C-alpha positions, 0 to 999 in steps of 0.5 A, spaced: 291 110 716 286 114 712 280 110 709 281 108 702 279 113 696 271 112 696 271 109 689 275 104 690 273 097 691 275 094 698 274 086 700 269 085 706 270 078 710 265 075 715 268 070 720 264 065 723 264 059 727 263 055 721 264 058 715 268 065 712 265 068 707 269 073 703 266 079 698 269 084 693 265 090 694 265 096 689 265 104 692 257 104 691 256 098 694 255 092 689 258 086 691 262 084 684 265 078 687 263 072 692 267 067 696 266 062 701 270 056 705 270 053 712 273 057 718 278 052 721 275 053 727 278 047 731 286 049 728 287 055 733 288 063 731 294 062 726 290 057 721 284 062 721 288 068 719 290 064 714 284 062 711 281 069 712 287 071 706 285 065 702 278 068 702 281 074 701 285 073 695 279 069 692 276 076 691 281 080 690 283 084 684 289 089 683 286 095 685 283 092 691 284 098 697 283 095 704 280 089 708 274 090 712 273 083 717 267 082 722 268 077 726 265 074 733 267 076 740 269 083 743 274 085 738 277 093 739 278 096 732 284 101 735 288 096 736 285 091 731 286 085 736 280 080 739 280 082 746 275 077 749 271 071 745 267 064 746 270 057 745 267 057 738 274 059 735 279 055 738 285 060 742 282 067 738 281 071 744 288 075 744 289 075 737 292 080 733 286 080 727 289 086 723 296 085 724 295 078 723 292 079 716 295 085 714 302 082 714 299 075 710 295 080 705 299 087 704 293 090 704 291 095 711 285 092 715 280 094 719 275 090 724 269 089 728 265 085 731 261 082 727 254 084 729 257 092 729 259 091 722 252 089 720 249 095 723 255 100 720 252 097 713 244 099 715 247 106 718 250 107 711 244 106 708 240 110 713 243 116 711 250 115 707 254 114 714 252 122 716 250 124 723 243 123 726 240 116 726 239 112 732 239 105 731 239 099 735 241 092 732 240 085 735 242 079 732 239 072 735 242 066 733 247 061 737 247 067 742 244 074 742 249 080 739 248 087 738 250 094 737 247 101 738 249 107 734 247 114 737 247 120 732 250 116 726 255 113 730 256 106 733 258 106 739 264 101 743 264 104 749 269 101 754 273 095 751 269 095 746 263 092 749 258 097 747 252 093 744 252 086 748 245 086 748 244 079 750 247 080 757 242 086 759 237 083 765 231 079 763 225 077 767 224 071 763 231 069 764 231 069 772 236 063 775 238 061 768 246 062 767 248 065 762 254 064 758 258 070 761 258 066 767 252 070 770 245 068 771 237 072 769 240 074 762 237 075 755 241 069 752 239 065 757 232 065 754 232 068 748 238 064 744 236 059 739 240 053 744 237 056 750 230 056 746 232 049 745 234 048 752 227 051 755 223 046 751 226 040 754 225 043 761 218 044 759 217 037 755 223 033 759 224 031 751 230 033 748 229 036 741 236 037 739 235 043 734 231 049 734 228 047 728 226 041 731 223 046 736 219 050 730 217 044 727 213 041 733 211 049 735 207 048 728 204 042 730 201 046 736 205 042 741 205 047 747 211 046 750 215 048 743 210 053 743 211 056 749 219 055 749 219 059 743 214 065 745 218 065 751 224 067 748 221 071 743 217 075 748 224 077 753 227 079 747 221 084 745 221 086 751 229 088 752 229 091 745 223 095 747 226 098 753 232 100 749 228 104 744 225 108 749 232 108 753 235 111 746 230 114 743 231 109 737 229 111 729 230 104 727 230 097 731 234 091 726 233 084 729 237 079 724 240 072 725 237 065 725 233 065 730 228 070 727 227 065 721 224 060 724 217 062 722 211 068 724 210 065 731 217 068 734 216 074 730 209 076 731 210 075 739 217 079 739 214 085 735 207 085 740 211 085 746 216 090 743 210 094 742 207 094 749 214 096 752 214 103 747 212 110 750 208 114 746 212 118 742 215 111 739 208 107 739 209 107 731 216 104 731 216 096 730 223 091 729 225 090 721 229 084 719 237 087 716 236 091 710 242 087 706 239 081 706 244 075 705 250 080 703 249 084 710 255 081 713 259 082 708 257 089 706 258 091 713 264 088 714 267 092 708 264 099 711 269 098 716 275 101 711 271 107 711 270 108 718 274 105 722 282 105 723 286 101 718 292 096 720 297 097 715 302 091 714 308 091 716 313 092 712 317 085 711 313 078 711 308 081 708 305 076 702 300 080 697 
């Protein structure tokens, strides 16, 4: 299907492991309505699709033209399916995301990985979605996700796997097991749980959550400071190398981990800058421009740029 009329409102859905955020987004990017509800992560894909449909109904108006879904995991926008995923959403891998939601809502659906969706929104803000910019987008949270755009287009690559920055090698993570089954990847030292685990290894004292490590770092606990700065330095070095390789115009770093305080952000930026080749010396990472609405705005943008999967002719329940 073709993209909806540029002036028509669309629904953006951000599917996370704990909550679903929904927004009705006007053609000019204004958020007209918002709604959130818990993700039934342990109840299986059918329950998650039902919850996505419920969230859509909560913000839908009669003139809503399409739905864009930003979801965790490796998503194939062409088929509208979840190629692979972690256990955060039980049984999520293999789900017919676009088709299942289109059938439940009666609206065409576009879908992609959540970080790529956020990158699409950043790209649209840079140039209105036209050609040109190269963008590196990292999301550092429970894992380390990412997206890459070149010449104004978000890259998907083979099997939709392009942009998974957390699985680049990192010297700081040498020997540490990664969630993908390999060792020595960035996610194993820079993600939130990885920083917490590093603190426990250094101190012998479990912290439980990243915020606890940040609180201890603020009190100058040397093990907490080391765990945070090691993760930040690793992320900065990888992103600086990518900026060199791609000739990035902008590098965006989002997710929950960069919000833990200035210590993390300052070290990441310093490590990033130290890697840059002379033509890029003025480049610095920036937070996402969309604020709290970045994810749903990115999801809505998918309806303009990716294949739309129509509802089946029977069984749709608008």
